[in-house]
N, C-alpha and C positions, 0 to 999 in steps of 0.2 A: 377633489377626491377622485382617484383613478377608477375607471370603469372596470368591473369584474369581468375577466375573460371566461366565457363559457367553454367547458371542455367536454367533448363527446366521450362516452364510454362505448365498449363493444356492443352492449345491448341497444344503445341509441342507434348505432350504425346499422345493426341488423334490422331494427324496426324501420328505419328510413329506406333501406334497400328493399325490404319486403313490401313496403307501401309505395314503392317507386317514386319516392320524393328525392330524386337525384339532384335536382337544382338546389334544393334546401341543404342537402348533404354537402354539396360542393361549396356552397356559401359558408356553411359552418366550419368546414375544414380550412377555408381561406382565412378565417378569423383566429384560428388557433395558433399557438406557438409551435415552432418547428419541432422542438423536443417532445412536446405533448403529442403531436401527431405520430412521431416515431414510436413513442411508448404505446400508443393505441394500436399501431400496426403490429408491434411485437406481441401485444396481449391477445390479438384476435385468434391466434393459433389456426388460422385459415389462410393458406397461401393464395388461393384464388381471390378471396375478398381483400386481402392485403394488397395484392397487385392492382385490383380494381380501384381501390382508394388512392393508391400511388399515382395511377394514371389520371385521376381527377385533378390532381394538383397542378397549378401553373408551373411552367418549366423551372424557373429559378427557385421557387419554393420547394419543388421536388428535389432539387440538388441539395438544398440545405437540410431537408428532412432525411435524405439518404445518408448523410454523414453521421446522423444520430442513431441509425438503425443497428440492430444486432447483425453480426456477420452472416448468420443464416438467412435473414431477410435480404441483406445486401446481395448475397449469392443468388437468391431466387429472382431478384429484380434484374440482375445482370444476365441471368439465364433467359429471362422473358423478353428483354428489349432487343431490338435489332442492332446490327453492326453500324447502322447509320446514326442511331440514337446514342450509342455508347460513348463516342468521342466527346459529344456535348456534355454528357454527365461527368466524365472523368476530367475534362478540361475545366469545368467550373467548380469542382471540389477543391478545397485547399490542399496544397501539395502534401502536407504532413498527414492529412486524412487519407490521401491516396496510398501513401506508404504503409500506414497502419492497416488499411484494407488489404493490400497485396500480401502483407506478411501473414495474414490470417487465412487467406484464400487457398483452396487446393490448386495444384499446378495447372489444370486445364483452364480454370478461370483466370489465373494470372497471365497465361499465354494470350488469352483472348483480349484482356485489358491492354497488355503491352503492344499487341499488334495494332490496336486501334487508337494509339496515341502518337503524336508526332515524334520523329526520330530524336530530336534534341531533348524532349521531355523524357523519352524512354532511356536515354543515356544517363540523365540525372537520377531517374528512378533506380536504375541498376547501381549507380554510385552510392546512393543512400542505403540500398539493401545490403551493401558490403560492410556497413558499419556494425560493430558489435551490438547485439540485441538490446542490451540495457545501457547503451552509451548515449551521450549528448547528441551525437550525430544521428542516431536513429530517431530522436525526438524532434529534431529541428525542422523548420519549414523555410522555403525560399521566398515566401510571400511577405516581403518586408520592403520598406522604402529605402533605397540606397541613394545617397547624394554624393557628389564629387567635391573635392576641396576647393575648386575654383568657382563654384556657384555663388551667386548672391542670394540673399533672403528671398527676393522677388522670384528669381528663377527656381529656387527650391520649392516655393509655394505653388508655382505653376506646375511643377513636376508632380507634386503631391496630388493636386487636383486632377491631373491627367491620368495617373495610374492608381490612385488611392483606393478606388472602389474594388479593385481586384486583389488588394493586399489584406492579409489577416489583421494587421494593425498599422495605424499611421500615427499613433500617439508619440512614438519615438522613431526618429530617422537616424540612419547610420551613415557616417561620412568615411569614404575610403579615398586613398591616393591613387595615382596612376598604376600602381602595382597591385591594386585591390586589397591593400592592407588597411585594417581598421585604424583610423586615427582619432575618432571622436564620435559623439552622439549629440543630437539636438532634439529638443522636445517640440511638439507641434505648437505648444503655448509660446515658446520663444520665437518661433517663426512668425506667428501671428502678431506678436507685440513688438518685434524689433523693427528697426529702420530697413525698408526694402532694399536699400543700396548697400547695406553692410555685407561683407563676405561671411560665408558660413563658418570659415575657420576662425573668425574673430568672436563668434558667439557660442561655438560648440564646447561641450564638456570633454576634456581630454582624459580625465581619470575615469576609465570605463571598466566596469566589472564584466569579465568575459570567462567563458569556459572553453576547454579544448574539445574537439570532436570525439575524442576517446575517453573523456571523463565519465565516470559512472553516474547514472541518473540520480542516485541518492545524494551525491555531492552537489549536483545541480539543484535538487530540491532543497537542500540545506541552505544554499546560497540565496535562492528565491525567498526563503523564509527569513533569513538573517537580514537581508537588505530591502525587504518589502518591494520586490520588483514585479512589474507586469510583463516584461519581456527581457531576454538576455541574449546578447550576441554570442555566436559560436564560431571560433576561429580554428584553423588548422595549425600545424606546427610552425608554419612561416608567418603566423599572425594574419593570414588572409581571411577575410570575412566569408564564411561558408553558408551561414544561415542564422536564424534566431529561434529561440524557444519561448513560447508564450505561456502565460500562467495557467490557461485552461488545460494544457498538456501536462503541466507539473501537478495540478490537482489530481489528474488521473493517475499519475505516477505515485503520489502520496497514498491514494486509495489502494492501489495495487500492493504497495509495500506494506501498508498496515494490514491488509487482508492476508498477505503472505506470513507476516509475523504472527497473526492470530492463529493461522493454520499450523505453523510450526510449534507454537506454544501449546496447542492442543494435541501435539504428537501426531501430526498428519503431514504427508508430502504435499507441498504447495501446489495449487492448481488455479489457473486463471479462468477456467470455465465456470459459468454460473451453476449453482447447486442444482436447480430444477432442470437444467439442460444437460446434466452429466449422467451418463449411464451408471447404473448401480454397481456394475462390475468394476468400472473405473474408480468409483468412490471407495469401494472395498479395497482395491489394490493400493490406493493412497493411504489407507488407514492400517492395513494389516501388517505392513513391515514394521512400523513403529510399535504396534501392539506386540509383535513377536519379540522385538528387542526388550521392551519393558517386561514382558512375561518371563523371558530368560533371566533378566537382571533381578526380577522379583524372587527368583528361586533362592537367591542368597539369603533372603529373610527366613525361608524354611531351613536352610543349612545352619543359620545362627541359632534358631530355636532348637534344632536337633543337638547342637553342641552344648547347649545349656539345659538339656532335658533333665539332668539330675537336679538342677536348681528348681525347675518347674515342678518336678515330682515331689520335692521336699516341701513345697508350699504352693498348692494348687491355686490359692487365692491370687497369686501373682499374675496368672493368666488372664483374669477378668479385666485387668487394667491395660493390657497390651493394645487393644483397638483405640482406646482413648489417647494413649501416649503417641501412637503412630499417626493418628488423625491430626492431633494438635501440632506435632512436628511438621507434618506435610503442609498444613495450613499456614504455619508460621514461615516456612521456607518459601512457599508460593507468594506470600505477601511481599517479601523482600525481593525475590527474583523479578516479579512483575514490575515493581517500581524501578529497579535498576535497569532492566531491559528497556523500559520506556525512556528512562533518562539517557541511556546510550543511543537510542534511536533518534531522539530529539537533539542530541548534542549537549544536553545540560550536564551530563556526566562523561568524563574522559578517562582514559586509561591511567593517567597520572593521579586520579582521584581515589585510587584503590585504598590507600591508608585512611583517607577521610571516611570512605564508605565503611571500612572495617571498624573504625572507632564509633561511628554513628550507629551502625547495626548492633554492635556489642552493647552500647548503652541502652538502645531501644529494647533489645531482647532481654536484657537484665531486668528492666522495669516491667516488661510484659510477663516475663517468667515468674517474678516474685508475686505479682498480682494473681496470676493463674494458679500458682502453687498454693498460695494462702487460701484462695477460694476453694480449691480442690481438697486441701487438707481439712478444712472446716466441713465441707460436704460429706466427706468420708466419715468423719468422727460423729456427725449428727445423724446422717441418714443410713449409715452402714455400720452399726455398732458391733457387728460380728467381725469386722476387720480389725486386727491388732493395730495398735498405735504405731509400732515399728514399720509395719507394712505401709500404712498411710504416709509415714515419714519417707519411706523409700520411694513411693510413687511421687511424692511432692518434690523431693530432691531431683529425681529423674526428670520431672516436668521442667524445672528451671534449667537444667543442663541441656535438655533436648531443645527447648525453645532458643537458647543462646546458640547452640550448635547449628540449628536449622536456619536461623536468620543470618548468621555469619556466612554460612555456606551459600544460602540463597542470594546474598548480596555480592559475594566474590566470584562465584562460578560464571555469571554472565560476563564479568570483566575479563576473567581468564579466557573465556571463549573468544572474546573480541581480540585479545592479545594474540591468540593462535590463529587469527584470520577466519574464525568460524562465525556463524550467525549467532549472536547472543540469545536469540529466541529459543534455541534448542535447549537452553538451560532453564526451561520454564516448568510449570506445575508437575506434569507427569514424571519427568526425569528427576527433578529435585525431590519429589515425594518418595520415589524409589530409593534414592540415596539416603535420605533422612530416615526412612523406615528401618533400613538395615543398621544404621548407626545408632538410632534411638534404642533398638533392642540390645545392642552390645552394651550401651551405657546402662540400661535398665538392669540387666542381669549382673553386671559387675558391681553396681551399687547395692543390689540386693544381697550379693555374696558378702559384701563388707558390712552393711548395716545389720543384716539378719544372721550373719555368721554361718551362712550355708556353704558347705565345701563344694 
């Protein structure tokens, strides 16, 4: 049975410091996981105390904790440590974490970091920073084990032992030829179990899944998921091995992409900054633009009601069912759009599936519409006897038509957005609801004119 790890919270830390139990505090920190220490430092909301705790950590543990910290705390620590300490910190952080940190830092901090790292590493950093922001090149790391084609298994194992501790992963090794072109991969398991005198080229896997440095991060994430990979090589246009992407970075990408989709589906401008750390004016700016767009588009609903004002005046009872019809239509459309957007994001639904989606959503909407219409008709007849049967019939027919229309539109609009190279998430709840509201009113009043004989 594994021993439970004790995790300090900010109150424990303040108590230990107040009581001057520094040795005990240092000991407790040494036993904690790096990610838990980083979370503790981020939660303290006290820059001086966070720096004090960071200084208590052993050097190598401090480096590991640093990579988990928020950008704000990383900036505070870089600002506090000397130029003599900074090279050690930067040199021992994995290369992809250095790139992520530099991308988020203000210019003055970036310059200080670049000045304090060796020229060859500085050149690599600048090269990585030139890759597009959401590309495979911006995600990759150079901390991997490269083997050459003329090595034996014994030589390869010796090489892994010699440099493995400084690499982000050693479970898969990458074989290149004299021109640095990727020719195969070999697992650590194969190296350990094979004959030491065998050549690497005789045991390597030649069919390697790779991505290009300029491939979009969503493509990379899809490939990781499809092939259950822990790491993937990244090559340039000449098939030269440039770096690798590890699964921990892809998990971060998936989280960011999912968060962005949720924000777009909620009619907000996407933001990578945490909610609690974002200024209220910035949050308002991210929301108000979409709200203005939806506000303006919602005026069409008022225009439709104005055009059918004679119908409403002829039978005021029609107005009492408008909220129910609009809400039901919006809910039905949102159900379909959410499922289709998710299917497009995961790759389960493709553009070529548009006809299948149309048929399925039509069948689903017809069944849902009939059930809702029947229940609604019975509800009106039983609980609202003052409403004429023809009005109840009008509302029920409209309900069927609205649900069918809403679900078909909700299913097809995300696919249309994808076809137009737009993010399907924009066709989510708020926008679908606005479109469906307008169309359900047009359907409602036209059906009322036919069934009730209103001119």
